[in-house]
ZALO-581196 format. One record per residue (C-alpha): z, x negated, y negated. Coordinates in Angstrom, 3 decimals. Last residue first. Layout:
N
+----------+----------+----------+
!       c3 !       c1 !       c2 !
+----------+----------+----------+
!        Z !        X !        Y !
...
+----------+----------+----------+
END
This chain:
512
+----------+----------+----------+
!       c3 !       c1 !       c2 !
+----------+----------+----------+
!   33.936 !  -30.422 !   -0.730 !
!   29.996 !  -30.579 !   -0.965 !
!   30.289 !  -30.343 !   -5.075 !
!   28.772 !  -27.069 !   -6.400 !
!   26.079 !  -27.102 !   -9.169 !
!   25.900 !  -23.612 !  -10.676 !
!   22.810 !  -20.844 !  -10.807 !
!   22.692 !  -17.882 !  -12.842 !
!   19.285 !  -17.106 !  -14.056 !
!   17.671 !  -16.833 !  -10.745 !
!   13.923 !  -16.467 !  -10.639 !
!   12.543 !  -19.445 !   -9.063 !
!    8.938 !  -19.614 !   -8.152 !
!    7.752 !  -16.945 !  -10.238 !
!   10.262 !  -17.541 !  -12.947 !
!    8.217 !  -20.835 !  -13.279 !
!   10.759 !  -24.136 !  -13.208 !
!   11.442 !  -25.951 !  -16.404 !
!   14.199 !  -23.792 !  -17.324 !
!   16.086 !  -24.902 !  -14.036 !
!   19.486 !  -25.836 !  -15.585 !
!   22.493 !  -25.754 !  -13.432 !
!   25.766 !  -24.248 !  -14.607 !
!   29.000 !  -26.238 !  -14.370 !
!   31.632 !  -24.722 !  -12.002 !
!   34.377 !  -22.873 !  -13.258 !
!   33.154 !  -19.197 !  -12.566 !
!   34.877 !  -16.516 !  -13.871 !
!   32.898 !  -16.226 !  -17.148 !
!   29.670 !  -16.141 !  -15.231 !
!   30.984 !  -13.107 !  -13.285 !
!   31.289 !  -11.107 !  -16.387 !
!   28.064 !  -12.507 !  -17.923 !
!   26.370 !  -11.739 !  -14.525 !
!   27.701 !   -7.705 !  -14.568 !
!   27.115 !   -7.002 !  -17.759 !
!   23.814 !   -8.275 !  -18.373 !
!   22.680 !   -6.740 !  -15.057 !
!   24.083 !   -3.283 !  -15.881 !
!   22.398 !   -3.145 !  -19.416 !
!   19.612 !   -3.742 !  -18.034 !
!   18.091 !   -3.486 !  -14.888 !
!   19.379 !   -4.360 !  -11.479 !
!   17.493 !   -5.877 !   -8.577 !
!   19.383 !   -6.944 !   -5.418 !
!   17.410 !   -9.397 !   -3.586 !
!   15.336 !   -9.521 !    0.051 !
!   13.909 !   -5.808 !   -0.095 !
!   13.506 !   -4.768 !    3.294 !
!   17.004 !   -3.528 !    3.855 !
!   16.483 !   -1.004 !    1.091 !
!   19.714 !    0.734 !   -0.564 !
!   18.174 !    2.491 !   -3.541 !
!   20.057 !    2.685 !   -6.748 !
!   21.108 !    5.311 !   -8.887 !
!   23.321 !    4.661 !  -12.578 !
!   26.523 !    4.977 !  -14.397 !
!   27.881 !    1.405 !  -14.746 !
!   31.074 !    0.761 !  -16.497 !
!   32.417 !   -2.789 !  -15.899 !
!   35.568 !   -3.120 !  -13.984 !
!   37.396 !   -6.201 !  -14.289 !
!   39.997 !   -7.467 !  -11.507 !
!   37.607 !   -9.506 !   -9.438 !
!   34.076 !   -8.323 !  -11.045 !
!   33.851 !   -4.462 !  -10.064 !
!   31.085 !   -2.545 !  -10.901 !
!   31.225 !    0.811 !  -12.184 !
!   30.095 !    4.856 !  -11.625 !
!   26.775 !    3.902 !   -9.072 !
!   25.080 !    6.699 !   -7.316 !
!   23.159 !    6.464 !   -3.992 !
!   19.704 !    6.844 !   -3.104 !
!   18.834 !    5.771 !    0.699 !
!   15.127 !    6.914 !    0.304 !
!   13.670 !    9.916 !    2.655 !
!   14.302 !   12.377 !   -0.239 !
!   17.134 !   14.946 !   -0.338 !
!   19.362 !   13.890 !   -3.069 !
!   22.270 !   11.668 !   -3.992 !
!   23.091 !   10.167 !   -0.911 !
!   27.036 !   10.561 !   -0.730 !
!   29.114 !    7.330 !   -0.643 !
!   31.854 !    6.179 !    2.077 !
!   34.777 !    3.701 !    2.270 !
!   35.828 !    2.589 !    5.551 !
!   39.138 !    4.087 !    7.078 !
!   38.510 !    3.939 !   10.702 !
!   35.303 !    1.607 !   11.382 !
!   31.498 !    2.734 !   11.221 !
!   29.984 !    6.010 !   12.783 !
!   27.217 !    3.358 !   14.185 !
!   24.320 !    5.879 !   15.510 !
!   21.940 !    3.302 !   16.470 !
!   23.033 !   -0.237 !   16.393 !
!   20.901 !   -3.158 !   15.354 !
!   21.256 !   -6.743 !   16.613 !
!   20.290 !  -10.190 !   15.075 !
!   18.453 !  -13.238 !   15.668 !
!   18.034 !  -15.531 !   12.468 !
!   19.990 !  -18.527 !   13.899 !
!   22.984 !  -17.548 !   11.855 !
!   23.299 !  -14.446 !   13.197 !
!   21.968 !  -11.115 !   11.415 !
!   23.826 !   -7.781 !   11.846 !
!   22.418 !   -3.962 !   11.250 !
!   23.892 !   -0.672 !   11.281 !
!   22.586 !    2.549 !   12.262 !
!   22.915 !    6.319 !   11.197 !
!   22.115 !    9.547 !   12.116 !
!   25.407 !    9.833 !   13.806 !
!   26.764 !   10.448 !   17.607 !
!   23.601 !    9.069 !   19.441 !
!   21.433 !   10.553 !   21.873 !
!   21.871 !   14.298 !   20.585 !
!   18.222 !   14.146 !   20.293 !
!   18.348 !   14.866 !   16.820 !
!   20.233 !   11.697 !   16.346 !
!   17.832 !    9.756 !   18.248 !
!   14.829 !   11.125 !   16.256 !
!   16.755 !   10.496 !   12.809 !
!   17.505 !    7.103 !   13.709 !
!   13.850 !    6.224 !   14.994 !
!   12.136 !    7.789 !   11.767 !
!   10.193 !   11.084 !   12.542 !
!   12.512 !   13.500 !   10.593 !
!   12.789 !   11.211 !    7.341 !
!   15.797 !    9.261 !    6.602 !
!   14.170 !    5.745 !    6.769 !
!   14.498 !    3.188 !    9.418 !
!   10.761 !    2.548 !    9.909 !
!   10.196 !   -0.063 !   12.594 !
!    7.202 !   -2.269 !   12.202 !
!    4.493 !   -3.535 !   14.119 !
!    3.701 !   -7.265 !   15.529 !
!    1.466 !   -8.760 !   12.662 !
!    4.366 !   -6.784 !   10.065 !
!    3.993 !   -9.028 !    6.716 !
!    2.436 !  -11.808 !    8.505 !
!   -1.496 !  -12.110 !    7.295 !
!   -2.531 !   -9.145 !    9.304 !
!    0.090 !   -6.783 !    7.635 !
!   -0.751 !   -8.239 !    4.263 !
!   -4.515 !   -7.511 !    4.610 !
!   -5.477 !   -5.865 !    7.524 !
!   -4.510 !   -4.269 !   10.498 !
!   -6.694 !   -2.060 !   12.802 !
!   -5.328 !   -0.618 !   15.773 !
!   -1.960 !    0.853 !   14.887 !
!   -0.659 !    3.193 !   17.447 !
!    1.993 !    5.186 !   15.594 !
!    5.790 !    6.004 !   16.835 !
!    7.545 !    8.807 !   18.039 !
!   10.677 !    8.088 !   20.475 !
!   11.895 !    9.940 !   23.357 !
!   15.100 !    8.099 !   24.500 !
!   15.856 !    7.139 !   28.075 !
!   19.352 !    5.527 !   28.196 !
!   20.445 !    2.584 !   29.815 !
!   24.496 !    2.421 !   30.051 !
!   25.725 !   -0.932 !   28.503 !
!   27.194 !   -3.653 !   30.499 !
!   25.019 !   -6.056 !   29.283 !
!   26.082 !   -5.401 !   25.295 !
!   29.675 !   -6.403 !   26.558 !
!   32.198 !   -3.764 !   26.221 !
!   34.616 !   -2.865 !   23.316 !
!   33.499 !    0.723 !   22.875 !
!   30.926 !    1.542 !   25.254 !
!   27.434 !    0.515 !   24.137 !
!   24.468 !    2.978 !   24.561 !
!   21.388 !    1.112 !   25.557 !
!   17.789 !    1.735 !   24.255 !
!   14.890 !    2.181 !   26.716 !
!   11.978 !    3.702 !   24.395 !
!    9.830 !    6.525 !   25.816 !
!    6.679 !    7.149 !   24.465 !
!    4.977 !    9.196 !   22.011 !
!    1.576 !    8.767 !   20.553 !
!    0.684 !   10.094 !   17.119 !
!   -0.923 !   13.608 !   16.311 !
!   -3.181 !   14.867 !   19.536 !
!   -5.121 !   18.055 !   19.532 !
!   -8.286 !   16.336 !   20.597 !
!   -8.294 !   13.823 !   17.686 !
!  -12.402 !   14.311 !   17.338 !
!  -11.749 !   18.237 !   17.154 !
!   -9.495 !   17.849 !   13.920 !
!   -5.973 !   17.009 !   13.330 !
!   -5.428 !   16.316 !    9.370 !
!   -3.608 !   20.121 !    8.872 !
!   -0.898 !   18.942 !   11.478 !
!    0.626 !   16.378 !    9.237 !
!    3.776 !   16.078 !    9.839 !
!    3.928 !   16.533 !   13.468 !
!    7.274 !   15.928 !   14.235 !
!    7.656 !   19.699 !   14.823 !
!    4.906 !   19.357 !   17.555 !
!    1.767 !   21.513 !   17.035 !
!   -0.642 !   18.818 !   16.280 !
!    0.413 !   17.376 !   19.884 !
!    2.157 !   14.526 !   20.573 !
!    0.438 !   12.095 !   23.272 !
!    2.086 !   10.910 !   26.067 !
!    3.416 !    7.541 !   27.419 !
!    5.526 !    7.225 !   30.333 !
!    3.254 !    5.829 !   32.883 !
!    2.051 !    3.226 !   30.204 !
!   -1.166 !    1.493 !   31.010 !
!   -3.124 !    3.901 !   29.048 !
!   -0.929 !    3.626 !   26.083 !
!   -1.801 !   -0.086 !   25.796 !
!    1.289 !   -1.944 !   23.832 !
!   -0.614 !   -5.456 !   22.153 !
!    1.155 !   -8.565 !   23.694 !
!    1.764 !  -11.227 !   21.172 !
!    1.262 !  -14.991 !   21.641 !
!    3.727 !  -17.119 !   19.784 !
!    3.236 !  -20.224 !   17.343 !
!    6.415 !  -22.243 !   17.081 !
!    8.635 !  -21.537 !   14.209 !
!    8.574 !  -23.208 !   10.750 !
!    6.530 !  -20.933 !    8.937 !
!    5.614 !  -17.846 !   11.158 !
!    2.309 !  -17.767 !   13.050 !
!    2.396 !  -14.670 !   15.400 !
!   -0.712 !  -14.934 !   17.563 !
!   -3.110 !  -11.939 !   18.668 !
!   -3.132 !  -10.666 !   15.051 !
!   -4.693 !   -7.103 !   14.957 !
!   -8.105 !   -6.021 !   14.877 !
!   -9.310 !   -3.933 !   17.288 !
!   -6.507 !   -4.658 !   19.802 !
!   -5.147 !   -2.044 !   22.131 !
!   -2.294 !   -0.990 !   20.358 !
!   -0.094 !   -2.775 !   17.397 !
!    3.236 !   -0.966 !   16.887 !
!    4.300 !    1.890 !   15.018 !
!    7.538 !    3.265 !   13.904 !
!    7.244 !    5.693 !   10.697 !
!    9.852 !    5.839 !    8.186 !
!    9.361 !    2.985 !    5.810 !
!    5.881 !    4.373 !    4.893 !
!    4.078 !    1.441 !    2.715 !
!    1.852 !    3.058 !   -0.375 !
!    4.631 !    3.584 !   -3.048 !
!    7.166 !    0.706 !   -2.511 !
!    5.287 !   -2.059 !   -0.749 !
!    2.412 !   -1.361 !   -3.156 !
!    4.497 !   -1.373 !   -6.241 !
!    5.803 !   -4.698 !   -5.174 !
!    2.519 !   -6.184 !   -4.423 !
!    0.692 !   -4.727 !   -7.422 !
!    3.824 !   -6.709 !   -9.753 !
!    3.804 !   -9.976 !   -7.646 !
!    0.023 !  -10.562 !   -7.390 !
!   -1.382 !  -10.652 !   -4.192 !
!   -2.305 !   -7.002 !   -4.232 !
!   -5.186 !   -8.204 !   -6.440 !
!   -7.227 !   -4.817 !   -5.454 !
!   -5.783 !   -2.026 !   -3.845 !
!   -7.481 !   -0.102 !   -1.225 !
!   -6.125 !    3.407 !   -0.389 !
!   -7.850 !    5.111 !    2.833 !
!   -7.338 !    8.879 !    2.625 !
!   -6.956 !   10.654 !    5.891 !
!   -8.590 !   13.500 !    7.757 !
!   -8.399 !   17.245 !    7.416 !
!   -6.994 !   19.115 !    4.444 !
!   -3.847 !   18.776 !    3.175 !
!   -3.679 !   15.844 !    0.805 !
!   -0.608 !   15.316 !   -1.453 !
!   -0.285 !   12.225 !    0.223 !
!   -3.217 !   10.434 !   -0.881 !
!   -2.866 !   12.070 !   -4.468 !
!    0.651 !   10.673 !   -4.565 !
!   -0.048 !    7.045 !   -3.237 !
!   -2.868 !    6.829 !   -5.990 !
!   -0.577 !    7.841 !   -8.597 !
!    2.000 !    5.402 !   -7.983 !
!   -0.281 !    2.796 !   -7.607 !
!   -2.376 !    3.735 !  -10.944 !
!    1.002 !    3.949 !  -12.776 !
!    1.684 !    0.602 !  -11.782 !
!   -1.645 !   -0.917 !  -12.368 !
!   -0.249 !   -2.681 !  -15.445 !
!   -1.124 !   -1.568 !  -18.935 !
!   -1.854 !   -4.822 !  -20.151 !
!    0.838 !   -6.142 !  -23.189 !
!    2.383 !   -8.699 !  -21.075 !
!   -1.086 !  -10.306 !  -19.499 !
!   -2.688 !  -10.183 !  -16.252 !
!   -2.765 !   -6.712 !  -15.363 !
!   -5.800 !   -4.644 !  -16.478 !
!   -6.149 !   -0.789 !  -15.255 !
!   -7.766 !   -1.105 !  -12.998 !
!   -9.327 !   -1.970 !   -9.256 !
!   -7.319 !    0.704 !   -7.391 !
!   -9.801 !    2.347 !   -4.957 !
!   -9.155 !    5.803 !   -3.586 !
!  -10.970 !    7.068 !   -0.290 !
!  -11.052 !   10.757 !    1.207 !
!  -10.113 !   12.082 !   -1.838 !
!   -8.799 !   15.819 !   -1.418 !
!  -10.228 !   17.044 !   -5.221 !
!   -8.453 !   19.623 !   -7.442 !
!   -6.524 !   16.983 !   -9.089 !
!   -9.248 !   14.392 !  -10.015 !
!  -11.444 !   17.270 !  -10.788 !
!   -8.862 !   18.417 !  -13.578 !
!   -9.467 !   15.383 !  -15.681 !
!   -6.503 !   13.488 !  -15.875 !
!   -3.510 !   14.359 !  -17.896 !
!   -0.448 !   13.338 !  -15.805 !
!   -1.071 !    9.798 !  -14.844 !
!    2.440 !    9.883 !  -13.390 !
!    4.114 !    6.259 !  -13.858 !
!    5.967 !    7.235 !  -17.112 !
!    7.731 !   10.358 !  -15.317 !
!    8.291 !   13.143 !  -18.183 !
!    4.572 !   13.870 !  -18.393 !
!    4.033 !   15.393 !  -15.189 !
!    1.414 !   17.779 !  -16.373 !
!   -0.462 !   17.072 !  -13.243 !
!    1.396 !   14.143 !  -11.199 !
!    3.947 !   15.951 !   -8.927 !
!    5.036 !   13.645 !   -5.592 !
!    5.615 !   15.711 !   -2.557 !
!    8.711 !   17.124 !   -0.914 !
!    6.933 !   20.739 !   -1.434 !
!   10.083 !   22.176 !   -2.864 !
!   10.421 !   25.850 !   -2.563 !
!   13.741 !   26.467 !   -2.922 !
!   13.993 !   23.585 !   -5.577 !
!   15.337 !   20.263 !   -5.634 !
!   13.270 !   18.169 !   -3.483 !
!   10.182 !   17.274 !   -5.152 !
!    9.568 !   13.653 !   -4.161 !
!   10.713 !   11.196 !   -7.362 !
!    9.246 !   10.252 !  -10.213 !
!   10.203 !   13.527 !  -12.338 !
!   14.270 !   13.126 !  -10.829 !
!   14.347 !    9.924 !  -12.599 !
!   17.057 !    7.686 !  -11.350 !
!   14.828 !    5.951 !   -8.797 !
!   12.197 !    5.558 !  -11.570 !
!   14.206 !    3.029 !  -13.420 !
!   14.626 !    0.001 !  -11.068 !
!   10.826 !   -0.334 !  -10.754 !
!   10.142 !    1.041 !  -14.330 !
!   12.158 !   -2.006 !  -15.551 !
!   10.800 !   -4.460 !  -13.498 !
!    7.242 !   -3.267 !  -14.700 !
!    7.911 !   -3.047 !  -18.036 !
!    6.214 !   -6.417 !  -18.751 !
!    2.899 !   -4.928 !  -17.469 !
!    2.789 !   -2.106 !  -19.649 !
!    2.982 !    1.324 !  -19.495 !
!    1.626 !    4.602 !  -20.848 !
!   -1.818 !    4.721 !  -19.484 !
!   -5.187 !    6.199 !  -21.347 !
!   -8.043 !    8.086 !  -18.932 !
!  -11.802 !    7.554 !  -20.321 !
!  -13.573 !    9.636 !  -17.434 !
!  -16.720 !    8.284 !  -15.389 !
!  -19.670 !   10.082 !  -13.297 !
!  -22.067 !    7.298 !  -13.285 !
!  -25.617 !    8.218 !  -14.212 !
!  -25.500 !    6.485 !  -17.520 !
!  -25.029 !    2.995 !  -16.032 !
!  -25.847 !    0.447 !  -18.816 !
!  -24.656 !    2.888 !  -21.608 !
!  -21.962 !    3.853 !  -19.635 !
!  -20.791 !    0.379 !  -18.997 !
!  -20.261 !   -0.478 !  -22.402 !
!  -19.070 !    2.675 !  -23.537 !
!  -16.169 !    2.409 !  -21.198 !
!  -15.895 !   -1.053 !  -22.083 !
!  -15.003 !   -0.422 !  -25.552 !
!  -12.792 !    2.546 !  -24.808 !
!  -10.481 !    0.531 !  -22.296 !
!   -8.539 !    2.681 !  -19.972 !
!  -11.382 !    3.542 !  -16.996 !
!  -11.598 !    6.333 !  -14.408 !
!  -14.413 !    6.217 !  -12.070 !
!  -15.814 !    8.986 !   -9.591 !
!  -17.706 !    9.078 !   -6.540 !
!  -19.151 !   12.437 !   -4.732 !
!  -20.816 !   11.631 !   -1.711 !
!  -24.686 !   12.100 !   -0.912 !
!  -25.497 !    8.302 !   -1.203 !
!  -21.920 !    6.800 !   -1.367 !
!  -22.896 !    3.172 !   -1.197 !
!  -25.248 !    3.563 !   -4.583 !
!  -21.922 !    4.649 !   -6.394 !
!  -19.956 !    1.591 !   -4.990 !
!  -22.836 !   -0.806 !   -6.302 !
!  -23.131 !    1.308 !   -9.641 !
!  -19.555 !    0.271 !  -10.093 !
!  -19.619 !   -3.290 !   -9.540 !
!  -20.002 !   -4.540 !  -13.003 !
!  -16.688 !   -2.683 !  -13.610 !
!  -15.355 !    0.697 !  -14.280 !
!  -11.582 !    1.209 !  -13.259 !
!   -9.425 !    3.644 !  -10.852 !
!  -12.384 !    4.332 !   -8.212 !
!  -11.999 !    7.692 !   -6.811 !
!  -14.415 !    8.285 !   -3.375 !
!  -15.424 !   11.485 !   -2.101 !
!  -17.407 !   10.877 !    0.872 !
!  -20.715 !   10.496 !    2.378 !
!  -19.936 !    8.299 !    3.844 !
!  -16.955 !    7.728 !    6.549 !
!  -17.922 !    4.758 !    8.805 !
!  -20.541 !    3.076 !    6.517 !
!  -17.963 !    3.701 !    3.526 !
!  -14.823 !    2.513 !    5.618 !
!  -16.879 !   -0.902 !    6.392 !
!  -17.593 !   -1.466 !    2.859 !
!  -14.306 !   -1.349 !    1.721 !
!  -13.499 !   -4.154 !    4.122 !
!  -16.736 !   -6.183 !    3.670 !
!  -15.699 !   -5.856 !   -0.403 !
!  -12.341 !   -6.808 !    0.206 !
!  -13.029 !   -9.798 !    2.256 !
!  -15.609 !  -11.453 !    0.032 !
!  -13.015 !  -10.941 !   -2.991 !
!  -13.365 !   -8.513 !   -5.715 !
!  -14.519 !   -8.641 !   -9.345 !
!  -17.845 !  -10.487 !   -8.442 !
!  -18.636 !  -13.262 !  -11.210 !
!  -21.362 !  -12.352 !  -13.388 !
!  -24.395 !  -14.228 !  -12.975 !
!  -26.672 !  -11.359 !  -12.338 !
!  -30.105 !  -11.240 !  -10.539 !
!  -29.100 !  -10.624 !   -7.423 !
!  -26.512 !   -8.294 !   -7.987 !
!  -28.819 !   -6.096 !  -10.554 !
!  -31.390 !   -5.905 !   -7.831 !
!  -28.712 !   -4.938 !   -5.343 !
!  -27.564 !   -1.756 !   -7.693 !
!  -31.225 !   -0.910 !   -8.040 !
!  -31.924 !   -0.950 !   -4.394 !
!  -28.957 !    1.333 !   -3.818 !
!  -29.712 !    3.674 !   -6.248 !
!  -33.340 !    3.972 !   -4.922 !
!  -31.818 !    4.345 !   -1.223 !
!  -29.301 !    7.212 !   -2.279 !
!  -31.177 !    9.914 !   -0.825 !
!  -34.024 !    8.946 !    1.524 !
!  -37.249 !   10.348 !    0.708 !
!  -37.197 !    9.775 !   -3.032 !
!  -37.632 !    5.819 !   -2.396 !
!  -40.990 !    6.321 !   -1.681 !
!  -43.025 !    9.176 !    0.230 !
!  -44.560 !    6.778 !    2.950 !
!  -48.347 !    5.995 !    3.285 !
!  -48.434 !    3.654 !    0.206 !
!  -51.322 !    4.051 !   -2.241 !
!  -52.997 !    1.291 !   -3.873 !
!  -51.578 !   -1.511 !   -2.156 !
!  -53.637 !   -4.573 !   -2.472 !
!  -54.110 !   -6.613 !    0.396 !
!  -52.350 !   -9.772 !    0.237 !
!  -54.057 !  -13.055 !   -0.910 !
!  -53.937 !  -16.198 !    1.186 !
!  -51.002 !  -18.376 !    1.445 !
!  -50.857 !  -21.711 !    0.151 !
!  -49.060 !  -20.802 !   -3.176 !
!  -46.076 !  -19.813 !   -1.268 !
!  -45.186 !  -16.194 !   -1.177 !
!  -43.021 !  -15.989 !    2.072 !
!  -44.275 !  -13.099 !    4.313 !
!  -42.030 !  -10.040 !    4.488 !
!  -43.003 !   -8.042 !    1.683 !
!  -46.750 !   -6.805 !    2.543 !
!  -45.873 !   -5.635 !    6.093 !
!  -42.630 !   -3.981 !    4.785 !
!  -44.108 !   -1.694 !    1.944 !
!  -43.530 !    1.563 !    4.286 !
!  -39.785 !    0.734 !    3.464 !
!  -37.068 !   -0.205 !    6.450 !
!  -37.463 !   -4.307 !    6.130 !
!  -37.798 !   -4.130 !    2.284 !
!  -34.519 !   -2.110 !    2.031 !
!  -32.459 !   -4.096 !    4.390 !
!  -33.487 !   -7.333 !    2.792 !
!  -32.479 !   -6.057 !   -0.599 !
!  -29.125 !   -5.042 !    1.058 !
!  -28.498 !   -8.366 !    2.554 !
!  -29.724 !  -10.184 !   -0.909 !
!  -26.920 !   -8.044 !   -2.508 !
!  -24.454 !   -9.165 !    0.044 !
!  -25.324 !  -12.650 !   -0.942 !
!  -24.223 !  -11.803 !   -4.730 !
!  -21.296 !   -9.998 !   -3.323 !
!  -20.285 !  -13.285 !   -1.226 !
!  -20.849 !  -15.719 !   -4.049 !
!  -18.112 !  -15.779 !   -6.880 !
!  -14.443 !  -15.837 !   -4.722 !
!  -11.812 !  -14.210 !   -6.934 !
!   -9.665 !  -15.818 !   -9.627 !
!   -5.693 !  -15.224 !   -9.486 !
!   -4.374 !  -14.183 !  -12.632 !
!   -0.837 !  -15.347 !  -13.504 !
!    2.434 !  -14.161 !  -12.446 !
!    4.421 !  -11.884 !  -14.406 !
!    8.443 !  -12.495 !  -14.562 !
!   11.452 !  -12.072 !  -12.262 !
!   13.591 !   -8.960 !  -11.803 !
!   17.099 !   -9.817 !  -12.942 !
!   19.038 !  -10.743 !   -9.893 !
+----------+----------+----------+
END
């Protein structure tokens, strides 16, 4: 299937940020020495308030950042500009800032809300990256105190599908794994060979270990716009390159758009770690799936398990020991015993031999966005090639014969997954092309009936992707050869948007 086209811009809510600004003003009024004179409503029937000649406090200067916060709140309260982010996005970002500020915040994009993000991080470091020179000058004139840099993107939104398909065969865009001192990380600085890498950013961007990354730019709603592909790739690289204590929170605005979601699922979502919702704080309690009855979910509680134990920071499966701190009490993810079944050849599943297999998994206590809305409300099993994934752990423990798995889905939607499946005798095999955690394979040709189409390219085999995506010229070669062999009449769906029906070759087939 040819990757589908772009989706139109979705508008954001208009009133929440204004309300938030009023709330911020209210908070400032209550906490300043002038509060007794500002709290009463200023109706015409009230008597005059006493004049204030010299307040007893020291003003906004006594509290770092309060003056900037007040100015930002007033700007929003008196502005008719529609907020750039939705109320939920703003509140989610604010929750992290409340918990972690002062922090190191990198924002992709300058906007009407830039001074607010700057003000909500008093005492921290807030840096903005903007691609539009004209808009950069406008914002800098309005808010010269902002720490901002003008940057350049090498991508276009109408190249998103080609970039997604092509990056997998470009070594520069993949984790470093070819040298003896390989880091296994994506390289950004100076990486001009990868079009997704923002390779010439100011040095401070690369040197700083960011606590929070906010992707709200560049433009991504018309074909010639840069799109957010490079911003997402670079943000993922910066977050995973962190070696100090703590984590990096990454926020992506407009993730509901097709390109943003596609690149977020590819680069920001981990396909190796097995995680389940634990001790609900912000997780789905009901599974609402279209066409199915609602199901109540039961969270996993480590405290209620007799076999659960924590993975320590010095364990080989803890991939970020430097992130451990006094707050984590020396623990990494949780570890529990997952009861699996080893099937004897030819035996029924019920007659299998029960095993106890220690499997590392993460305990998710706060779910947001796509995960909470139905993407993975009851957890996610990572089946990648990394050492922490379930197939790798089982193979390393000697509980299965090979580091592999197979899946089979029935007509009713239910299925079965077999770990350690070595396959059948005589079946074809192909090696993986690199040491990354992705399932990368090389193609030399594609056969359509008796016709062989020369096609040398690399591809990623991914069970989480619904369709097979091919870029040109391979797509055109395969599609035209297939179409020449089909005798049924082509169906015309040109009147339907490509976003709703992205298939180019469809046929009218009789019931018989």
